[in-house]
MARVORO-938854 format. One record per atom (N, C-alpha, C): residue in one letter; z negated, y negated, x negated. Coordinates in Angstrom, 1 decimal. Last residue first. Layout:
% MARVORO-938854
rest	c3	c2	c1
A	Z	Y	X
...
% end
This chain:
% MARVORO-938854
rest	c3	c2	c1
R	21.6	20.9	-23.6
R	21.7	22.1	-24.4
R	22.7	23.0	-23.9
S	21.4	19.0	-21.6
S	22.3	18.7	-22.7
S	22.5	19.9	-23.7
E	19.4	20.0	-20.0
E	20.7	19.9	-19.5
E	21.8	19.7	-20.6
T	17.1	19.6	-21.6
T	17.5	20.9	-21.2
T	18.9	21.0	-20.7
D	17.1	16.8	-21.7
D	17.2	17.5	-22.9
D	17.7	19.0	-22.6
S	16.7	16.1	-19.0
S	18.0	15.7	-19.6
S	18.2	16.5	-20.9
Q	14.1	17.1	-18.7
Q	15.2	17.7	-17.9
Q	16.5	17.3	-18.5
A	12.7	15.5	-20.4
A	12.7	16.9	-20.7
A	13.9	17.6	-19.9
E	13.0	13.0	-19.1
E	13.5	13.2	-20.5
E	13.7	14.7	-20.8
E	11.7	13.5	-16.7
E	13.2	13.2	-16.7
E	13.8	13.4	-18.1
R	9.1	13.8	-17.7
R	9.8	14.9	-16.9
R	11.3	14.7	-16.9
L	8.6	11.3	-18.7
L	8.6	12.5	-19.6
L	9.3	13.7	-19.0
A	8.8	9.8	-16.3
A	9.6	9.5	-17.5
A	9.7	10.7	-18.4
F	6.7	10.9	-14.8
F	8.1	11.0	-14.3
F	9.1	10.8	-15.5
H	4.5	10.3	-16.4
H	4.8	11.7	-16.1
H	6.2	11.8	-15.7
L	4.6	7.5	-16.4
L	4.8	8.2	-17.7
L	5.1	9.7	-17.4
A	4.0	7.1	-13.7
A	5.3	6.6	-14.2
A	5.6	7.3	-15.6
L	1.4	8.1	-13.6
L	2.5	8.7	-12.8
L	3.8	8.3	-13.3
A	0.1	6.4	-15.3
A	0.1	7.8	-15.6
A	1.2	8.5	-14.9
I	0.4	3.9	-13.9
I	1.0	4.1	-15.3
I	1.1	5.6	-15.7
F	-1.0	4.5	-11.6
F	0.4	4.2	-11.5
F	1.1	4.4	-12.9
A	-3.6	5.0	-12.6
A	-2.9	6.1	-11.9
A	-1.4	5.8	-11.8
T	-4.1	2.4	-13.5
T	-4.1	3.5	-14.5
T	-3.4	4.7	-13.8
F	-4.1	1.0	-11.1
F	-3.2	0.6	-12.2
F	-3.0	1.8	-13.2
S	-6.3	2.2	-9.8
S	-4.9	2.2	-9.2
S	-3.9	2.0	-10.3
A	-8.4	1.5	-11.5
A	-8.0	2.9	-11.3
A	-6.6	3.1	-10.7
G	-8.3	-1.3	-11.3
G	-8.1	-0.6	-12.6
G	-7.7	0.8	-12.4
I	-8.7	-1.8	-8.6
I	-7.5	-2.2	-9.2
I	-7.2	-1.5	-10.5
I	-11.3	-0.7	-8.5
I	-10.2	-0.1	-7.7
I	-8.9	-0.5	-8.2
A	-12.7	-2.4	-10.2
A	-12.7	-0.9	-10.5
A	-11.5	-0.3	-9.7
R	-12.4	-4.8	-9.0
R	-11.8	-4.6	-10.3
R	-11.7	-3.1	-10.6
G	-13.9	-4.2	-6.6
G	-12.5	-4.5	-6.5
G	-11.8	-4.3	-7.9
R	-16.5	-3.8	-7.7
R	-15.8	-2.7	-7.0
R	-14.3	-3.0	-6.9
F	-17.0	-6.4	-8.7
F	-17.0	-5.3	-9.6
F	-16.2	-4.1	-9.0
G	-16.9	-7.9	-6.3
G	-15.9	-8.2	-7.4
G	-15.8	-7.0	-8.4
Q	-19.0	-6.8	-4.9
Q	-17.6	-6.6	-4.4
Q	-16.6	-6.9	-5.5
K	-21.1	-7.6	-6.5
K	-20.9	-6.2	-6.3
K	-19.5	-5.9	-5.8
K	-20.8	-10.4	-6.3
K	-20.7	-9.8	-7.6
K	-20.4	-8.3	-7.5
K	-21.1	-10.8	-3.6
K	-19.9	-11.2	-4.2
K	-19.7	-10.5	-5.6
L	-23.8	-10.0	-3.4
L	-22.8	-9.2	-2.7
L	-21.4	-9.5	-3.3
A	-25.0	-12.0	-4.8
A	-25.2	-10.6	-5.2
A	-24.1	-9.7	-4.6
E	-24.3	-14.4	-3.4
E	-23.8	-14.1	-4.8
E	-23.9	-12.7	-5.2
D	-23.3	-15.1	-0.4
D	-24.2	-14.2	-1.0
D	-23.7	-13.8	-2.4
E	-21.3	-16.7	0.6
E	-22.5	-17.4	0.1
E	-23.4	-16.4	-0.7
G	-17.7	-16.5	0.2
G	-19.0	-16.2	0.9
G	-20.1	-16.9	0.1
L	-14.8	-14.9	-1.2
L	-15.4	-16.0	-0.5
L	-16.8	-15.6	0.1
I	-13.6	-14.1	-4.2
I	-14.3	-13.6	-3.1
I	-15.1	-14.7	-2.4
V	-10.5	-14.3	-5.7
V	-11.7	-15.1	-5.4
V	-12.3	-14.5	-4.1
V	-8.9	-12.8	-8.4
V	-9.3	-12.7	-7.0
V	-10.5	-13.4	-6.8
A	-8.8	-13.8	-11.0
A	-7.5	-13.4	-10.3
A	-7.7	-13.2	-8.8
D	-10.9	-14.5	-12.6
D	-10.7	-15.3	-11.5
D	-9.3	-15.0	-10.8
R	-10.9	-12.6	-14.7
R	-12.0	-12.6	-13.7
R	-11.7	-13.4	-12.5
T	-8.5	-10.8	-16.1
T	-8.7	-12.1	-15.6
T	-9.7	-12.1	-14.5
W	-8.0	-8.2	-16.8
W	-8.8	-9.0	-17.7
W	-9.0	-10.4	-17.3
L	-6.8	-7.0	-14.5
L	-7.9	-6.3	-15.2
L	-8.7	-7.2	-16.1
Y	-4.7	-8.5	-13.8
Y	-5.8	-8.4	-12.8
Y	-7.0	-7.8	-13.5
S	-3.0	-8.1	-15.9
S	-3.6	-9.4	-15.8
S	-4.8	-9.4	-14.8
A	-1.9	-5.6	-15.4
A	-3.0	-5.7	-16.4
A	-3.7	-7.0	-16.3
G	0.0	-6.3	-13.5
G	-1.1	-5.4	-13.2
G	-2.2	-5.5	-14.1
S	1.8	-7.9	-15.1
S	1.1	-8.4	-13.9
S	-0.1	-7.6	-13.5
W	2.5	-6.2	-17.1
W	1.9	-7.4	-17.5
W	1.1	-8.0	-16.3
L	3.7	-4.1	-15.6
L	2.6	-3.8	-16.5
L	1.8	-5.1	-16.8
T	5.8	-5.6	-14.5
T	4.8	-4.9	-13.6
T	3.6	-4.6	-14.4
T	7.3	-6.3	-16.7
T	6.6	-7.4	-15.9
T	5.6	-6.8	-15.0
G	8.1	-3.7	-17.6
G	7.3	-4.6	-18.4
G	6.6	-5.7	-17.6
A	9.6	-2.8	-15.4
A	8.4	-2.1	-15.8
A	7.5	-3.0	-16.7
V	11.7	-4.7	-15.4
V	10.8	-4.6	-14.2
V	9.5	-3.9	-14.6
I	12.8	-4.1	-17.9
I	12.3	-5.5	-17.6
I	11.3	-5.4	-16.5
Y	13.6	-1.5	-17.5
Y	12.6	-1.8	-18.5
Y	12.0	-3.2	-18.3
Q	15.6	-1.9	-15.5
Q	14.4	-1.1	-15.2
Q	13.3	-1.4	-16.2
L	17.5	-3.3	-16.9
L	16.7	-4.0	-15.9
L	15.5	-3.3	-15.5
G	18.4	-1.2	-18.5
G	17.8	-2.4	-19.1
G	16.9	-3.2	-18.1
Q	19.4	0.4	-16.6
Q	18.3	0.9	-17.4
Q	17.6	-0.3	-18.0
L	21.6	-1.1	-15.8
L	20.5	-0.9	-14.9
L	19.3	-0.4	-15.6
S	23.2	-1.0	-18.1
S	22.7	-2.3	-17.6
S	21.5	-2.1	-16.7
T	23.7	1.8	-18.3
T	23.0	1.1	-19.4
T	22.4	-0.2	-18.9
Q	25.1	2.1	-15.9
Q	23.9	2.8	-16.1
Q	23.0	2.1	-17.2
V	27.4	0.5	-16.5
V	26.5	0.2	-15.3
V	25.1	0.8	-15.5
D	28.4	1.9	-18.6
D	28.0	0.6	-18.8
D	27.0	0.1	-17.7
A	29.1	4.3	-17.3
A	28.1	4.4	-18.4
A	27.6	3.0	-18.7
A	31.1	3.5	-15.5
A	29.8	4.0	-15.0
A	28.7	4.0	-16.1
A	32.6	0.3	-16.3
A	32.5	1.8	-16.4
A	31.1	2.2	-16.0
M	33.2	-2.4	-14.0
M	32.5	-1.8	-15.2
M	32.5	-0.3	-15.2
I	36.3	-3.6	-13.1
I	35.1	-2.9	-12.7
I	34.5	-2.3	-14.0
G	38.7	-4.7	-13.8
G	37.7	-5.6	-13.4
G	36.4	-4.9	-12.9
S	40.6	-3.1	-15.0
S	40.6	-3.2	-13.5
S	39.6	-4.1	-13.0
S	39.9	-3.2	-17.6
S	41.1	-4.0	-17.2
S	41.2	-4.1	-15.7
A	36.3	-3.3	-17.6
A	37.5	-2.7	-17.8
A	38.7	-3.5	-17.3
V	33.8	-5.1	-19.2
V	34.6	-5.0	-17.9
V	35.9	-4.4	-18.3
L	32.8	-5.0	-21.7
L	32.0	-4.5	-20.6
L	32.8	-4.3	-19.4
P	35.1	-4.0	-24.3
P	34.6	-5.0	-23.4
P	33.8	-4.3	-22.3
E	34.1	-2.4	-27.4
E	34.9	-2.4	-26.2
E	34.3	-3.4	-25.2
M	34.4	-3.2	-30.7
M	33.5	-3.2	-29.6
M	34.3	-3.3	-28.3
% end
């Protein structure tokens, strides 16, 4: 097994890329977890006011907006990931 740090004290480009990709997966996972928590946690957002009917309507609308935004974000991220994978496959041929 080769060391992560070369004799010059600098990591090889492939090792840096692998490390950064690992961090990207961590960020993606925590983003998914955080965004999804807004969908299933009713008390994630508190709407202030006295009119209960209006608060219920605004709460439903807010969760719908968060859900649609989160779904669009995931779809866009998946699109870019698949496009990058396809591009790297064509470049390697």
